[in-house]
N, C-alpha and C positions, 0 to 999 in steps of 0.2 A: 431452579437455580436461584439461590438467595445471595450469594457472595461471589465476587470475582477474585477473591484472595488467592485461590488455588490456580488461577490462570496466569501464565507467563505473559507479560506485557507485549512482547514481540509477536507471540502467537495470536493474541487478541487483535493486535494491529493488522496482521495478515488477514484474519477472518473478516474484520470490518472493512478492509480495503477491497478485498475481492468480492465480498457479498455485502453491499451497502445496507441492506435491511436485516443483516444477521441478528442484531440485537434490537428489537423493537422497543422504543421508549414506552409505548402503551402497555406492552406485556411485561416489561422488566423495569418499571419506573424506579424502583429502589436502587437498582444498579447504577443509574445515571447520577447518583449522588457520589459515587466512588470516583475520586480524582483520576485513577488509572483509566477508567472507562471513558471519562470526559476527554482525557488527553488522547487516547487511542482514536476516539471518534473524530476529534479535530484533525489529528495527523492523517487519518485515513481519508478524510474529505480533501485535505491538501494534496495528497498523492493522486487521488482521482482527478482533481482539478489540473494538476500538471499533465496528466495523460490527455485530458480534454484539450488543453492548449496544444500539446504536441500533435494531436490528431487534426488540428486545424480548425477547431470550433470558433476561434476568435481571429483567424487569419493564418496566412502561411508562416511557417516557422523557418528560421534561418540559423545557420551556425551552431547546430546541435553538437555539443561536445560532452563527453563523459570522462572525467579525470578521476582515476582510482587513487585513493589514499588509504592509509592503514585503517581498516575496519569501516571505511566510509567511501562514498562516491560523491563527487561534485558534478552536478548536472548544470550545463549552461546552454542557453539558447536565446534567440531574439524573436519577437513578434513585431515586425516593423509596422504593420497595419494599425496597431494600437500603441505603438511607441514603448514597448516593454522589452527590457533586457532582464532576463531571469537567471538567477543563480540559486540553486538549492543544494544544501548539503544533506545527503541521505545516508542512513546506515545501510549496510549491505542488504539487510532484509527489506528495507523500504525500497531500495533500488531494484531488488528482485521483483517486487510487486509492480513497480512502475514499468519495468522491462516486459514483464508478462502481459500486463494490460495493454501496453503500447503495441506489442506484437499482435495481440488480438484485434487492435484497432488499426492494424496495418500502417503503423508509423514507420516511415523509411529510416533504416539505420539503427533501430532499437528493438531488440528481441531478447527474450530470456534465453540464456544458454543452459546447458544441463546442470551447472552448479546453481544457477538461480532457481531452476525448477526443484532441485533437491532441497534447497533452503526453504522454499515455500511448502513443499510436501512435509518436511520435518516440523515446521511451525504449525501446520494444520493438524498433524498427529498430536503434538503437544497440546493444542487447543482442545481437541476431542478428549484427551486424557484429563485435562484440567476441568473441563465441564462435565466429565463423566458421560460423554456421548458414546453410543455403540459405534464401533468401526464398521464401515461398509465394505462390501465385496469389491475387489479391484477388477 
């Protein structure tokens, strides 16, 4: 793979969020010059960081709220142990990734619903098509 131009940004974000080592800088060094790749990598790291906080890596989380807005979700919570009030505006696909990973990490009150799972599955299919990867058996 020489170019990320044929890959949809949301699909790339989902791949990099769910599989942190999906694109290795050592094996795909040229790709990391692409601004889309750099942005997806930064955003994926941010999403995984949110999940780590929600899972209690830096202390107990309080006041978890998800506010749905048109095409986005606002995630709010507090981590009193380190004096953090966090507010993150996430696209629907970003929220789906966070909800999926939070469910796997057994975060209370945050799980991917069937719509989130469908959104992730669709993004992964688009990623496979954009990267010309063979589809696996279900």
